[in-house]
Short mmCIF file of the C-alpha atoms (twelve columns), coordinates in Angstrom:
data_MODEL
# 
_entry.id   MODEL 
# 
loop_
_atom_site.group_PDB 
_atom_site.id 
_atom_site.type_symbol 
_atom_site.label_atom_id 
_atom_site.label_alt_id 
_atom_site.label_comp_id 
_atom_site.label_asym_id 
_atom_site.label_seq_id 
_atom_site.Cartn_x 
_atom_site.Cartn_y 
_atom_site.Cartn_z 
_atom_site.pdbx_PDB_model_num 
ATOM 1  C CA . MET A 1  -144.443 -29.136 -148.062 1 
ATOM 2  C CA . TYR A 2  -143.735 -25.882 -149.826 1 
ATOM 3  C CA . LEU A 3  -144.814 -24.201 -153.044 1 
ATOM 4  C CA . HIS A 4  -142.057 -22.505 -155.038 1 
ATOM 5  C CA . ILE A 5  -143.534 -19.250 -156.410 1 
ATOM 6  C CA . GLY A 6  -140.415 -17.868 -158.097 1 
ATOM 7  C CA . GLN A 7  -137.711 -15.433 -156.997 1 
ATOM 8  C CA . ASP A 8  -136.354 -18.083 -154.590 1 
ATOM 9  C CA . TRP A 9  -139.560 -17.845 -152.515 1 
ATOM 10 C CA . MET A 10 -141.208 -20.871 -150.964 1 
ATOM 11 C CA . ILE A 11 -144.550 -20.776 -149.147 1 
ATOM 12 C CA . PRO A 12 -145.812 -23.609 -146.931 1 
ATOM 13 C CA . PHE A 13 -148.904 -25.181 -148.512 1 
ATOM 14 C CA . ALA A 14 -150.744 -24.948 -145.197 1 
ATOM 15 C CA . GLU A 15 -150.464 -21.124 -145.192 1 
ATOM 16 C CA . ILE A 16 -151.953 -20.589 -148.662 1 
ATOM 17 C CA . ILE A 17 -155.533 -19.329 -148.660 1 
ATOM 18 C CA . GLY A 18 -155.805 -18.726 -152.396 1 
ATOM 19 C CA . ILE A 19 -153.965 -18.435 -155.694 1 
ATOM 20 C CA . PHE A 20 -155.473 -15.902 -158.094 1 
ATOM 21 C CA . GLN A 21 -154.769 -14.485 -161.534 1 
ATOM 22 C CA . ARG A 22 -153.685 -10.897 -161.104 1 
ATOM 23 C CA . SER A 23 -155.914 -9.773  -163.965 1 
ATOM 24 C CA . LEU A 24 -158.986 -11.002 -162.062 1 
ATOM 25 C CA . VAL A 25 -158.231 -9.590  -158.615 1 
ATOM 26 C CA . ASP A 26 -157.082 -6.284  -160.099 1 
ATOM 27 C CA . ARG A 27 -160.714 -5.547  -161.010 1 
ATOM 28 C CA . SER A 28 -161.940 -5.941  -157.426 1 
ATOM 29 C CA . PRO A 29 -162.292 -2.785  -155.293 1 
ATOM 30 C CA . GLU A 30 -162.029 -4.945  -152.166 1 
ATOM 31 C CA . PHE A 31 -158.744 -6.417  -153.353 1 
ATOM 32 C CA . ARG A 32 -157.332 -2.982  -154.246 1 
ATOM 33 C CA . HIS A 33 -158.193 -1.752  -150.753 1 
ATOM 34 C CA . LEU A 34 -156.528 -4.789  -149.142 1 
ATOM 35 C CA . PHE A 35 -153.501 -4.486  -151.431 1 
ATOM 36 C CA . HIS A 36 -152.890 -0.814  -150.660 1 
ATOM 37 C CA . ARG A 37 -153.378 -1.289  -146.921 1 
ATOM 38 C CA . TRP A 38 -151.060 -4.316  -146.772 1 
ATOM 39 C CA . ARG A 39 -148.456 -2.590  -148.952 1 
ATOM 40 C CA . VAL A 40 -148.304 0.297   -146.453 1 
ATOM 41 C CA . GLU A 41 -147.956 -2.269  -143.652 1 
ATOM 42 C CA . GLY A 42 -145.093 -4.044  -145.473 1 
ATOM 43 C CA . ARG A 43 -147.096 -7.207  -146.058 1 
ATOM 44 C CA . VAL A 44 -146.783 -7.359  -149.868 1 
ATOM 45 C CA . TRP A 45 -143.873 -9.251  -151.423 1 
ATOM 46 C CA . GLY A 46 -143.029 -8.904  -155.095 1 
ATOM 47 C CA . ASP A 47 -143.333 -6.520  -158.003 1 
ATOM 48 C CA . TRP A 48 -146.844 -5.584  -159.158 1 
ATOM 49 C CA . ASP A 49 -145.670 -4.749  -162.682 1 
ATOM 50 C CA . GLU A 50 -144.196 -8.239  -163.196 1 
ATOM 51 C CA . ALA A 51 -146.907 -10.174 -161.363 1 
ATOM 52 C CA . LYS A 52 -149.133 -12.673 -163.133 1 
ATOM 53 C CA . THR A 53 -150.414 -14.227 -159.925 1 
ATOM 54 C CA . VAL A 54 -151.402 -13.153 -156.421 1 
ATOM 55 C CA . ILE A 55 -150.963 -15.669 -153.610 1 
ATOM 56 C CA . LEU A 56 -152.905 -14.854 -150.445 1 
ATOM 57 C CA . THR A 57 -151.937 -16.041 -146.968 1 
ATOM 58 C CA . GLU A 58 -153.224 -14.784 -143.628 1 
ATOM 59 C CA . GLU A 59 -150.163 -12.578 -143.178 1 
ATOM 60 C CA . TYR A 60 -148.937 -11.653 -146.663 1 
ATOM 61 C CA . LEU A 61 -149.747 -11.116 -150.324 1 
ATOM 62 C CA . TYR A 62 -147.131 -12.600 -152.624 1 
ATOM 63 C CA . LEU A 63 -146.877 -11.408 -156.223 1 
ATOM 64 C CA . SER A 64 -145.452 -14.017 -158.563 1 
ATOM 65 C CA . SER A 65 -144.380 -13.844 -162.188 1 
ATOM 66 C CA . ILE A 66 -145.374 -17.515 -162.543 1 
ATOM 67 C CA . SER A 67 -148.875 -18.086 -163.912 1 
ATOM 68 C CA . ALA A 68 -151.659 -19.200 -161.588 1 
ATOM 69 C CA . HIS A 69 -152.192 -22.242 -163.807 1 
ATOM 70 C CA . THR A 70 -148.584 -23.383 -163.328 1 
ATOM 71 C CA . LEU A 71 -148.704 -22.832 -159.561 1 
ATOM 72 C CA . LEU A 72 -151.954 -24.787 -159.288 1 
ATOM 73 C CA . ARG A 73 -150.419 -27.662 -161.275 1 
ATOM 74 C CA . ARG A 74 -147.559 -27.727 -158.757 1 
ATOM 75 C CA . VAL A 75 -150.060 -27.951 -155.900 1 
ATOM 76 C CA . GLU A 76 -151.981 -30.736 -157.658 1 
ATOM 77 C CA . ARG A 77 -148.772 -32.659 -158.369 1 
ATOM 78 C CA . HIS A 78 -147.880 -32.455 -154.690 1 
ATOM 79 C CA . GLU A 79 -151.342 -33.712 -153.652 1 
ATOM 80 C CA . LEU A 80 -151.108 -36.688 -156.013 1 
ATOM 81 C CA . GLN A 81 -147.717 -37.681 -154.582 1 
ATOM 82 C CA . PHE A 82 -149.062 -37.853 -151.041 1 
ATOM 83 C CA . GLU A 83 -152.448 -39.547 -151.491 1 
# 
């Protein structure tokens, strides 16, 4: 199954490592280092200025304008459907 994160983007659930509020990860020096390195490598998708949420996979960082709370509800709804 896939998680719709906005902007016509879908990410397979199995690839998602974490879903984080941008305001929280923005304070982390480790995250800033990862973000800048991956941006140079072309591994960041989305617009930082519009992002509310950061979705981490092994290969990419996705920036979504949809809140982390809403994305997590979508994941939970999916899990309940397939129990």
